[in-house]
C-alpha positions as CSV (number, residue, x, y, z in Angstrom):
1,M,144.8,128.2,131.2
2,T,143.1,125.0,129.9
3,S,144.9,121.8,129.5
4,P,145.1,120.2,126.1
5,D,142.4,117.6,125.3
6,P,144.1,114.2,125.4
7,T,141.4,112.7,123.2
8,A,142.0,115.2,120.5
9,E,145.8,114.8,120.8
10,L,145.4,111.0,120.4
11,A,143.1,111.3,117.5
12,A,145.5,113.7,115.7
13,R,148.4,111.3,116.4
14,L,146.4,108.3,115.1
15,A,145.6,110.2,111.9
16,Q,149.3,111.0,111.4
17,L,150.2,107.3,111.9
18,E,147.5,106.1,109.5
19,E,148.9,108.5,106.8
20,R,152.4,107.2,107.4
21,L,151.1,103.6,107.2
22,A,149.3,104.3,103.9
23,A,152.5,105.7,102.5
24,L,154.5,102.7,103.6
25,E,152.0,100.3,102.2
26,E,152.2,102.0,98.8
27,R,155.9,101.6,98.6
28,A,157.4,98.7,96.8
29,P,159.5,96.3,98.9
30,D,162.7,97.4,97.0
31,D,162.4,101.0,98.2
32,D,164.6,100.5,101.2
33,A,167.9,98.6,101.9
34,L,166.3,96.1,104.3
35,G,163.5,95.4,101.8
36,S,166.0,94.8,99.0
37,L,168.1,92.5,101.2
38,L,165.0,90.5,102.3
39,A,163.7,90.3,98.8
40,G,167.0,88.7,97.7
41,L,167.1,86.2,100.6
42,L,163.5,85.2,101.2
43,P,160.9,83.7,98.9
44,A,158.1,86.0,97.9
45,E,155.5,84.0,99.9
46,A,157.5,84.6,103.1
47,L,157.7,88.3,102.4
48,R,153.9,88.4,101.8
49,H,153.4,86.6,105.1
50,M,155.7,89.0,107.0
51,R,153.9,92.0,105.6
52,A,150.5,90.6,106.5
53,A,151.8,89.9,110.0
54,R,153.0,93.5,110.4
55,R,149.7,94.8,109.2
56,S,147.9,92.5,111.7
57,D,150.1,93.9,114.5
58,L,149.3,97.5,113.5
59,L,145.5,96.7,113.4
60,A,145.8,95.2,116.9
61,I,147.4,98.4,118.1
62,R,144.6,100.4,116.5
63,V,142.0,98.4,118.4
64,L,143.8,99.2,121.7
65,L,144.0,102.9,120.9
66,D,140.3,102.9,119.9
67,R,139.4,101.2,123.2
68,W,141.4,103.7,125.2
69,L,139.9,106.6,123.3
70,A,136.4,105.3,123.9
71,R,137.1,104.9,127.6
72,L,138.4,108.5,127.8
73,E,135.3,109.8,126.0
74,R,133.0,107.7,128.2
75,E,134.4,108.4,131.6
76,P,134.6,111.9,133.0
77,A,137.9,113.0,134.5
78,R,138.2,111.6,138.0
79,R,139.0,114.1,140.7
80,R,140.7,113.0,143.8
81,R,138.8,113.7,146.9
82,R,140.6,115.9,149.4
83,E,141.3,114.4,152.7
84,S,142.1,116.3,155.8
85,I,144.7,114.7,158.1
86,H,144.8,116.1,161.6
87,L,148.1,115.8,163.4
88,D,148.3,116.0,167.2
């Protein structure tokens, strides 16, 4: 039995998250209760800044995931060396 490829699993998960992000970015701020509340309390400039900050955070996470994926693809699986311990 073979174990699932972690790189393929991460790539599939990343694709799912990118689809969800695209769907969220297309929605208007009034599509949810929190967005409606914030739109009524905060100026439009503050809302734009907060959205840009969330996007920046997500892009930073993407960079980390890409780096981890590249490392997984570059490095072969490390096997632990067996060690014999003799007990007297």
